[in-house]
C-alpha positions in Angstrom: -0.1 -0.1 -0.1 2.9 2.6 0.7 4.4 1.7 -2.2 1.4 3.5 -3.7 1.4 6.4 -1.2 3.5 10.0 -2.0 5.6 10.8 0.5 3.0 13.0 2.0 0.6 10.6 2.2 2.6 8.3 3.8 3.6 10.7 6.6 0.2 11.5 7.5 -0.8 7.6 7.9 2.2 7.4 9.6 1.4 10.2 12.4 -2.1 9.7 12.0 -1.6 5.6 13.3 1.2 6.5 15.8 -1.4 9.0 17.2 -4.0 6.6 17.8 -2.4 4.0 18.9 -0.9 6.0 22.0 -4.7 5.3 23.2 -4.7 1.1 22.8 -0.9 0.6 24.3 -1.4 -3.4 24.2 -2.5 -2.8 20.1 1.0 -1.4 19.3 3.0 -3.5 21.3 0.8 -6.6 19.0 2.0 -4.9 15.9 5.5 -4.7 17.1 5.0 -8.5 17.9 4.0 -9.1 14.4 6.9 -7.2 12.7 9.5 -8.9 14.9 7.8 -12.3 13.6 8.3 -10.9 10.1 11.7 -9.8 10.6 12.7 -13.3 12.3 13.8 -11.0 15.6 14.5 -13.9 17.6 15.0 -16.0 14.4 13.4 -19.1 15.1 11.6 -19.9 12.2 13.1 -21.3 9.2 9.9 -21.8 7.0 6.9 -20.1 5.8 4.8 -22.7 8.0 6.7 -21.3 11.4 6.1 -17.7 10.2 2.8 -18.7 9.4 1.8 -20.4 12.7 3.5 -17.3 14.9 1.5 -14.9 13.0 -1.6 -16.6 13.3 -1.8 -17.1 16.8 -0.5 -13.3 16.8 -3.5 -12.3 14.7 -5.3 -14.1 17.3 -4.4 -11.7 20.4 -4.4 -9.3 18.4 -8.3 -9.7 17.1 -9.2 -10.4 20.8 -7.8 -7.6 22.2 -9.5 -5.3 19.4 -12.6 -6.6 20.4 -12.2 -5.7 23.8 -11.4 -1.9 22.7 -13.9 -1.6 20.8 -16.2 -3.3 23.5 -14.9 -0.4 25.5 -15.5 2.1 23.2 -18.9 1.1 22.6 -20.0 1.2 26.7 -18.8 5.1 27.2 -20.4 6.4 23.8 -23.8 4.8 25.0 -23.0 5.8 29.1 -22.6 9.0 27.7 -25.3 9.5 25.2 -27.5 7.8 27.9 -26.2 10.7 30.7 -26.8 13.5 27.8 -30.5 12.8 27.5 -31.1 13.3 31.4 -32.4 16.4 32.3 
């Protein structure tokens, strides 16, 4: 995707992601873990199958955490709307 972006668009995307991930530190850590796997930082995967297995586990964890954040966000929105509707 970034190959098709001009430098300004890429800069804006990165800035937006950093700002948004500050609100979700555990997702930031998951993205970091995904990059560690892709870059084979610990030098434990020599096959695509090994890498795929590790990525699947990491994305499952990320999905669970993302849904938990979504739920908390929805709860806050509903509570705020309820408070505002009360005289």
